[in-house]
C-alpha positions as a Markdown table, in Angstrom:
| # | Residue | x | y | z |
|---|---|---|---|---|
| 1 | Met | -7.9 | 4.5 | -2.2 |
| 2 | Arg | -5.5 | 2.2 | -0.3 |
| 3 | Lys | -2.4 | 0.9 | -1.9 |
| 4 | Lys | -2.0 | -2.7 | -3.2 |
| 5 | Ile | 1.3 | -4.0 | -2.1 |
| 6 | Val | 3.4 | -7.2 | -2.2 |
| 7 | Ala | 6.4 | -7.2 | 0.0 |
| 8 | Gly | 9.0 | -10.0 | -0.3 |
| 9 | Asn | 10.9 | -10.8 | 3.0 |
| 10 | Trp | 14.1 | -12.5 | 2.0 |
| 11 | Lys | 14.9 | -13.1 | 5.7 |
| 12 | Met | 18.5 | -14.4 | 6.2 |
| 13 | Asn | 18.9 | -15.7 | 2.7 |
| 14 | Met | 21.1 | -15.0 | -0.4 |
| 15 | Glu | 24.6 | -13.7 | -0.3 |
| 16 | Leu | 25.2 | -10.4 | -2.0 |
| 17 | Ser | 26.0 | -11.7 | -5.5 |
| 18 | Glu | 22.8 | -13.8 | -5.4 |
| 19 | Gly | 20.7 | -10.9 | -4.1 |
| 20 | Val | 22.1 | -8.6 | -6.9 |
| 21 | Ala | 21.2 | -11.2 | -9.6 |
| 22 | Phe | 17.8 | -11.7 | -8.1 |
| 23 | Ala | 17.0 | -8.0 | -7.8 |
| 24 | Thr | 18.2 | -7.4 | -11.4 |
| 25 | Ala | 15.9 | -10.2 | -12.7 |
| 26 | Ile | 12.9 | -8.8 | -10.7 |
| 27 | Asn | 13.6 | -5.3 | -12.0 |
| 28 | Ser | 13.8 | -6.6 | -15.6 |
| 29 | Tyr | 10.6 | -8.5 | -15.3 |
| 30 | Phe | 8.6 | -5.5 | -14.0 |
| 31 | Lys | 10.2 | -3.3 | -16.6 |
| 32 | Asp | 8.4 | -5.5 | -19.2 |
| 33 | His | 5.3 | -6.0 | -17.0 |
| 34 | Pro | 4.5 | -2.5 | -15.5 |
| 35 | Leu | 3.1 | -2.6 | -12.0 |
| 36 | Lys | 0.6 | 0.2 | -12.7 |
| 37 | Asp | -1.4 | 0.5 | -9.5 |
| 38 | Lys | 0.6 | -2.0 | -7.4 |
| 39 | Glu | 3.7 | -1.7 | -5.4 |
| 40 | Val | 6.4 | -4.3 | -4.8 |
| 41 | Ile | 9.0 | -4.1 | -2.0 |
| 42 | Leu | 12.0 | -6.3 | -1.7 |
| 43 | Cys | 13.0 | -6.5 | 2.0 |
| 44 | Thr | 16.6 | -7.7 | 1.9 |
| 45 | Pro | 19.3 | -8.4 | 4.4 |
| 46 | Phe | 21.0 | -5.2 | 5.5 |
| 47 | Ile | 24.2 | -5.7 | 3.5 |
| 48 | His | 22.2 | -5.8 | 0.3 |
| 49 | Leu | 20.2 | -2.6 | 0.7 |
| 50 | Gly | 22.4 | 0.0 | -0.9 |
| 51 | Thr | 23.2 | -2.1 | -3.9 |
| 52 | Val | 19.7 | -3.5 | -4.4 |
| 53 | Ser | 18.1 | 0.0 | -4.0 |
| 54 | Ser | 20.3 | 1.3 | -6.8 |
| 55 | Leu | 19.2 | -1.6 | -9.1 |
| 56 | Leu | 15.5 | -1.0 | -8.7 |
| 57 | Thr | 14.6 | 1.5 | -11.4 |
| 58 | Val | 11.0 | 0.5 | -12.1 |
| 59 | Lys | 8.2 | 2.8 | -10.8 |
| 60 | Gly | 6.6 | 1.1 | -7.8 |
| 61 | Leu | 9.5 | -1.2 | -7.1 |
| 62 | Thr | 11.6 | -0.4 | -4.0 |
| 63 | Ala | 13.8 | -1.9 | -1.4 |
| 64 | Gly | 13.0 | -2.3 | 2.3 |
| 65 | Ala | 14.8 | -3.5 | 5.5 |
| 66 | Gln | 13.7 | -6.3 | 7.8 |
| 67 | Asn | 14.3 | -4.6 | 11.1 |
| 68 | Cys | 15.8 | -1.5 | 12.6 |
| 69 | Asn | 17.1 | -0.3 | 16.0 |
| 70 | Asp | 15.1 | 2.1 | 18.2 |
| 71 | His | 18.0 | 4.6 | 18.5 |
| 72 | Lys | 19.3 | 7.0 | 15.9 |
| 73 | Ser | 23.0 | 6.2 | 16.7 |
| 74 | Gly | 25.3 | 5.2 | 19.4 |
| 75 | Ala | 27.2 | 2.3 | 21.0 |
| 76 | Phe | 24.9 | -0.5 | 19.8 |
| 77 | Thr | 27.3 | -3.0 | 18.2 |
| 78 | Gly | 25.8 | -4.9 | 15.3 |
| 79 | Glu | 22.7 | -2.8 | 15.1 |
| 80 | Ile | 21.4 | -0.7 | 12.2 |
| 81 | Ser | 19.5 | 2.5 | 12.6 |
| 82 | Ala | 16.5 | 3.8 | 10.6 |
| 83 | Val | 18.6 | 6.8 | 9.4 |
| 84 | Met | 21.2 | 4.3 | 8.0 |
| 85 | Ile | 18.5 | 2.4 | 6.2 |
| 86 | Arg | 17.1 | 5.5 | 4.7 |
| 87 | Ser | 20.5 | 6.6 | 3.5 |
| 88 | Thr | 20.7 | 3.4 | 1.3 |
| 89 | Gly | 17.7 | 4.5 | -0.7 |
| 90 | Ala | 15.4 | 2.0 | 1.0 |
| 91 | Ala | 11.9 | 3.3 | 1.6 |
| 92 | Ser | 10.4 | 0.8 | 4.1 |
| 93 | Val | 11.1 | -1.4 | 7.1 |
| 94 | Ile | 9.4 | -4.4 | 8.6 |
| 95 | Ile | 8.8 | -4.0 | 12.3 |
| 96 | Gly | 7.5 | -6.7 | 14.7 |
| 97 | His | 7.9 | -9.7 | 12.5 |
| 98 | Ser | 7.0 | -12.8 | 14.5 |
| 99 | Glu | 10.5 | -14.1 | 14.3 |
| 100 | Arg | 11.8 | -10.9 | 15.9 |
| 101 | Arg | 9.2 | -11.2 | 18.6 |
| 102 | Ser | 9.8 | -14.9 | 19.3 |
| 103 | Tyr | 13.6 | -15.4 | 18.7 |
| 104 | Tyr | 14.8 | -12.0 | 20.0 |
| 105 | Gly | 12.2 | -11.2 | 22.6 |
| 106 | Glu | 11.0 | -8.0 | 21.1 |
| 107 | Asp | 8.0 | -6.8 | 23.0 |
| 108 | Asp | 5.3 | -4.2 | 22.2 |
| 109 | Thr | 7.0 | -1.4 | 24.0 |
| 110 | Leu | 10.2 | -1.9 | 22.0 |
| 111 | Leu | 8.3 | -2.2 | 18.7 |
| 112 | Ala | 6.4 | 1.0 | 19.4 |
| 113 | Ala | 9.8 | 2.8 | 19.9 |
| 114 | Lys | 11.2 | 1.3 | 16.7 |
| 115 | Thr | 8.1 | 2.4 | 14.8 |
| 116 | Val | 8.5 | 6.0 | 16.0 |
| 117 | Glu | 12.2 | 6.1 | 15.1 |
| 118 | Ala | 11.5 | 4.6 | 11.6 |
| 119 | Leu | 8.8 | 7.1 | 10.9 |
| 120 | Arg | 10.9 | 10.0 | 12.2 |
| 121 | Asn | 13.5 | 9.1 | 9.6 |
| 122 | Gly | 11.1 | 8.9 | 6.6 |
| 123 | Leu | 10.6 | 5.1 | 6.4 |
| 124 | Arg | 7.2 | 3.5 | 5.8 |
| 125 | Val | 6.6 | 0.9 | 8.5 |
| 126 | Ile | 5.2 | -2.5 | 7.7 |
| 127 | Phe | 4.0 | -3.5 | 11.2 |
| 128 | Cys | 3.4 | -7.2 | 11.8 |
| 129 | Cys | 0.9 | -8.7 | 14.1 |
| 130 | Gly | -0.5 | -12.1 | 14.6 |
| 131 | Glu | -1.2 | -15.1 | 17.0 |
| 132 | Val | 0.6 | -18.3 | 17.6 |
| 133 | Leu | -1.2 | -21.7 | 17.4 |
| 134 | Pro | -2.1 | -22.0 | 21.1 |
| 135 | Glu | -3.6 | -18.6 | 21.0 |
| 136 | Arg | -5.7 | -19.5 | 18.0 |
| 137 | Glu | -6.8 | -22.7 | 19.5 |
| 138 | Lys | -7.9 | -20.9 | 22.7 |
| 139 | Asn | -9.9 | -18.4 | 20.6 |
| 140 | Asn | -7.6 | -15.6 | 21.8 |
| 141 | His | -6.4 | -14.5 | 18.4 |
| 142 | Phe | -8.5 | -11.4 | 18.2 |
| 143 | Glu | -7.4 | -10.3 | 21.7 |
| 144 | Val | -3.7 | -10.9 | 20.8 |
| 145 | Val | -3.9 | -8.8 | 17.6 |
| 146 | Arg | -5.8 | -6.0 | 19.3 |
| 147 | Arg | -3.2 | -5.8 | 22.1 |
| 148 | Gln | -0.3 | -5.8 | 19.6 |
| 149 | Leu | -1.9 | -2.9 | 17.6 |
| 150 | Asp | -3.0 | -1.0 | 20.7 |
| 151 | Lys | 0.5 | -1.0 | 22.2 |
| 152 | Gly | 2.6 | -1.0 | 19.0 |
| 153 | Leu | 0.7 | 1.4 | 16.6 |
| 154 | Phe | -2.3 | 3.0 | 18.1 |
| 155 | Thr | -0.2 | 5.4 | 20.3 |
| 156 | Leu | 0.7 | 7.2 | 17.0 |
| 157 | Pro | -1.1 | 10.4 | 16.0 |
| 158 | Val | -3.2 | 9.9 | 13.0 |
| 159 | Glu | -0.9 | 11.6 | 10.5 |
| 160 | Glu | 1.9 | 9.2 | 11.5 |
| 161 | Phe | -0.4 | 6.1 | 11.5 |
| 162 | Arg | -1.3 | 6.9 | 7.9 |
| 163 | Lys | 2.3 | 6.2 | 7.0 |
| 164 | Cys | 2.1 | 2.6 | 8.2 |
| 165 | Val | 1.1 | -0.7 | 6.6 |
| 166 | Ile | -0.2 | -3.6 | 8.7 |
| 167 | Ala | 0.8 | -7.2 | 8.0 |
| 168 | Tyr | -1.3 | -9.9 | 9.6 |
| 169 | Glu | 0.7 | -13.0 | 10.0 |
| 170 | Pro | -0.9 | -16.1 | 11.6 |
| 171 | Val | 2.3 | -17.4 | 13.2 |
| 172 | Trp | 1.1 | -21.0 | 12.9 |
| 173 | Ala | 1.1 | -20.6 | 9.1 |
| 174 | Ile | 4.7 | -19.2 | 8.7 |
| 175 | Gly | 7.1 | -21.6 | 7.1 |
| 176 | Thr | 4.8 | -24.5 | 8.0 |
| 177 | Gly | 3.1 | -24.9 | 4.6 |
| 178 | Val | -0.2 | -24.4 | 6.4 |
| 179 | Thr | -2.1 | -21.3 | 5.2 |
| 180 | Ala | -5.0 | -19.6 | 6.9 |
| 181 | Thr | -8.1 | -20.2 | 4.8 |
| 182 | Pro | -9.4 | -17.2 | 2.8 |
| 183 | Asn | -12.3 | -16.9 | 5.3 |
| 184 | Gln | -9.9 | -16.9 | 8.2 |
| 185 | Ala | -7.7 | -14.2 | 6.5 |
| 186 | Gln | -10.7 | -12.1 | 5.7 |
| 187 | Glu | -12.2 | -12.4 | 9.2 |
| 188 | Met | -9.0 | -11.1 | 10.8 |
| 189 | His | -8.4 | -8.4 | 8.2 |
| 190 | His | -11.9 | -7.2 | 8.7 |
| 191 | Phe | -11.4 | -7.2 | 12.4 |
| 192 | Ile | -8.2 | -5.2 | 12.1 |
| 193 | Arg | -9.9 | -2.6 | 9.8 |
| 194 | Asp | -12.8 | -2.4 | 12.3 |
| 195 | Ile | -10.5 | -1.5 | 15.3 |
| 196 | Ile | -8.6 | 1.0 | 13.1 |
| 197 | Lys | -12.0 | 2.6 | 12.4 |
| 198 | Asn | -12.8 | 2.8 | 16.1 |
| 199 | Gln | -9.3 | 4.3 | 16.8 |
| 200 | Tyr | -8.9 | 6.7 | 13.9 |
| 201 | Gly | -12.2 | 6.9 | 12.0 |
| 202 | Pro | -13.7 | 5.3 | 8.9 |
| 203 | Asp | -11.6 | 7.3 | 6.3 |
| 204 | Val | -8.3 | 6.1 | 7.9 |
| 205 | Ala | -9.6 | 2.6 | 8.2 |
| 206 | Ser | -10.6 | 2.5 | 4.5 |
| 207 | Asp | -7.2 | 3.9 | 3.4 |
| 208 | Thr | -5.0 | 1.5 | 5.5 |
| 209 | Thr | -3.3 | -1.3 | 3.6 |
| 210 | Ile | -3.5 | -4.6 | 5.4 |
| 211 | Leu | -1.3 | -7.4 | 4.0 |
| 212 | Tyr | -1.6 | -11.2 | 4.6 |
| 213 | Gly | 1.6 | -13.1 | 5.6 |
| 214 | Gly | 1.7 | -16.8 | 6.2 |
| 215 | Ser | 2.6 | -19.4 | 3.5 |
| 216 | Cys | 1.1 | -17.3 | 0.7 |
| 217 | Lys | 2.3 | -18.7 | -2.6 |
| 218 | Ala | 1.3 | -18.6 | -6.3 |
| 219 | Ser | -1.2 | -21.4 | -5.9 |
| 220 | Asn | -3.3 | -19.7 | -3.3 |
| 221 | Ala | -2.5 | -16.0 | -3.7 |
| 222 | Ala | -5.4 | -15.1 | -6.0 |
| 223 | Glu | -7.9 | -16.7 | -3.6 |
| 224 | Leu | -6.5 | -14.8 | -0.6 |
| 225 | Phe | -6.2 | -11.5 | -2.5 |
| 226 | Ala | -9.8 | -11.8 | -3.6 |
| 227 | Asn | -11.0 | -10.9 | -0.1 |
| 228 | Pro | -12.2 | -7.3 | 0.2 |
| 229 | Asp | -10.0 | -6.5 | 3.2 |
| 230 | Val | -6.8 | -8.3 | 2.0 |
| 231 | Asp | -4.7 | -5.7 | 0.1 |
| 232 | Gly | -1.7 | -7.8 | -0.7 |
| 233 | Gly | 0.9 | -10.0 | 0.9 |
| 234 | Leu | 4.1 | -10.1 | 3.0 |
| 235 | Ile | 5.8 | -13.1 | 1.3 |
| 236 | Gly | 8.5 | -15.2 | 2.9 |
| 237 | Gly | 9.9 | -18.3 | 1.3 |
| 238 | Ala | 8.0 | -17.7 | -2.0 |
| 239 | Ser | 9.8 | -14.4 | -2.4 |
| 240 | Leu | 13.1 | -16.2 | -3.1 |
| 241 | Ala | 12.0 | -17.7 | -6.4 |
| 242 | Lys | 11.5 | -15.2 | -9.2 |
| 243 | Asp | 8.7 | -16.9 | -11.1 |
| 244 | Glu | 6.8 | -17.8 | -8.0 |
| 245 | Phe | 7.1 | -14.2 | -6.6 |
| 246 | Cys | 6.1 | -12.6 | -9.9 |
| 247 | Ser | 3.1 | -14.8 | -10.1 |
| 248 | Ile | 2.0 | -13.7 | -6.6 |
| 249 | Val | 2.3 | -10.1 | -7.6 |
| 250 | Asn | 0.4 | -10.7 | -10.8 |
| 251 | Ala | -2.4 | -12.4 | -8.7 |
| 252 | Leu | -3.0 | -9.1 | -6.9 |
């Protein structure tokens, strides 16, 4: 059975003392409210990872990174490798977030290389895909997502693909306050599961966790998560407020 996951993406927010206080509060909350069959991942800025990882003591609650380099080591000033991330105790990494694609020009080839390097070093990959508004308006959204998965993930052998989580993020709904309707989310998640089935077979498709990311908040989480192919969320802004974030987890 596929895993139910809520991943909080802090992006470039919270200095270290704030992140420590927040992670401590989240850990305390889920100590009193066991996650049972759910997982929660706090994807923090790099400088937080070691400290936050050590603070998360509740079963099912782990830290993750927001990006990694595609090399193991070397003269890449300012970059962080997957092996460095793993050494902090973090267990996951987000790859291909729309902000990395758009602001930093990360293409499918680079993201495929990052994915391989992350998996090689024992990290679970949360691989993001999704269309921008003009692509949605031109009815190209399925084609865009298929291309991103074909080039970024579907080159993996099945045993490596099984270590990945997919996050569908309609880019037009990130940070805009606009959310894909539950029907739109289900439609794309079902499409993604269908192309996984074609690539790797029905058992792998059934086991693959697909998250929704795009202005998911406490007020709409339950409705989004009620869809049969939505297995949780990749949460941005709403992951920075403890009560809001915990409410989203509880909605799963």
